[in-house]
C-alpha positions as CSV (number, residue, x, y, z in Angstrom):
1,M,17.6,10.0,-96.6
2,K,19.5,13.3,-96.2
3,F,20.5,13.7,-99.9
4,R,18.8,15.7,-102.6
5,P,20.0,15.2,-106.2
6,L,20.5,18.3,-108.3
7,H,19.3,19.1,-111.8
8,D,18.2,16.1,-113.8
9,R,19.8,13.5,-111.6
10,V,18.0,10.5,-110.0
11,V,19.0,8.3,-107.1
12,V,18.2,4.6,-107.7
13,K,18.3,1.6,-105.4
14,R,19.4,-1.4,-107.4
15,A,17.1,-4.5,-107.3
16,D,18.3,-7.4,-105.3
17,I,20.6,-9.9,-107.0
18,E,19.2,-13.3,-107.9
19,T,21.3,-15.9,-106.0
20,K,19.5,-19.0,-107.4
21,T,18.7,-20.1,-110.9
22,R,15.4,-21.5,-111.9
23,G,17.0,-25.0,-111.8
24,G,18.0,-24.4,-108.1
25,I,21.8,-23.7,-108.8
26,L,23.2,-21.2,-106.3
27,I,25.2,-18.3,-107.9
28,P,28.0,-16.8,-105.8
29,D,28.0,-13.0,-105.5
30,T,31.2,-12.6,-107.5
31,A,29.8,-14.6,-110.5
32,G,26.4,-13.0,-110.9
33,E,25.7,-9.9,-112.9
34,K,24.3,-6.8,-111.2
35,P,20.7,-6.2,-112.1
36,Q,19.8,-3.4,-114.5
37,E,16.6,-2.7,-112.6
38,G,15.9,-0.6,-109.6
39,E,13.6,1.7,-107.6
40,V,13.8,5.5,-107.7
41,V,14.6,6.8,-104.2
42,A,15.0,10.5,-104.9
43,V,14.6,12.9,-107.9
44,G,16.1,16.2,-108.7
45,P,14.0,19.2,-109.8
46,G,14.9,18.8,-113.5
47,G,17.2,20.2,-116.1
48,R,17.2,23.5,-117.9
49,D,16.4,24.0,-121.6
50,E,18.2,26.5,-124.0
51,A,16.1,29.4,-122.7
52,G,16.9,28.6,-119.1
53,K,13.4,27.3,-118.3
54,L,13.1,24.4,-115.9
55,V,12.1,21.1,-117.5
56,P,10.7,18.7,-114.8
57,I,11.7,15.1,-114.6
58,D,9.2,12.4,-115.8
59,L,10.1,10.1,-112.9
60,K,8.8,10.0,-109.3
61,K,9.9,8.4,-106.1
62,G,8.9,4.7,-106.1
63,D,9.0,4.1,-109.8
64,R,10.6,0.8,-110.9
65,V,13.1,1.6,-113.8
66,L,15.5,-0.1,-116.2
67,F,18.8,1.5,-116.8
68,G,22.0,0.8,-118.8
69,K,24.6,-1.7,-117.6
70,W,27.3,0.9,-116.9
71,S,25.0,3.7,-116.0
72,G,25.3,5.8,-112.9
73,T,27.8,6.3,-110.1
74,E,27.8,3.9,-107.1
75,V,27.6,5.7,-103.8
76,K,26.9,4.8,-100.2
77,I,24.4,7.0,-98.4
78,D,23.1,6.2,-94.9
79,A,24.8,2.8,-95.2
80,K,22.8,2.0,-98.3
81,E,24.4,1.3,-101.7
82,L,22.7,3.5,-104.3
83,L,23.3,4.7,-107.8
84,I,23.2,8.4,-108.9
85,M,22.5,8.8,-112.6
86,K,21.1,11.3,-115.1
87,E,17.5,10.9,-116.2
88,S,18.7,10.2,-119.7
89,D,20.5,7.0,-118.4
90,I,17.2,5.5,-117.5
91,M,15.6,3.5,-120.4
92,G,12.1,3.2,-119.1
93,V,9.6,2.7,-116.3
94,I,8.3,-0.8,-115.5
95,N,4.5,-0.9,-115.0
96,G,2.7,-3.4,-112.9
């Protein structure tokens, strides 16, 4: 990828949408909700505190994360649909 986020921004690839329920019912793309889970693709260097000191981001490439329903800005980079959001929009990292 030829994109590097600035400051405390993170690039996230949204998880794939479930197209079938547990009961086997198929859900059309237009009816399903977009997942609030994704994988971190790229991370900026971090934000600055009041003194101007760099505060590094706690995330790293490859982390699985949960984010808010309306978080981030959808963009297309290298023909991939991605989200760019601030670190504060991410609610947590999924372990395991």
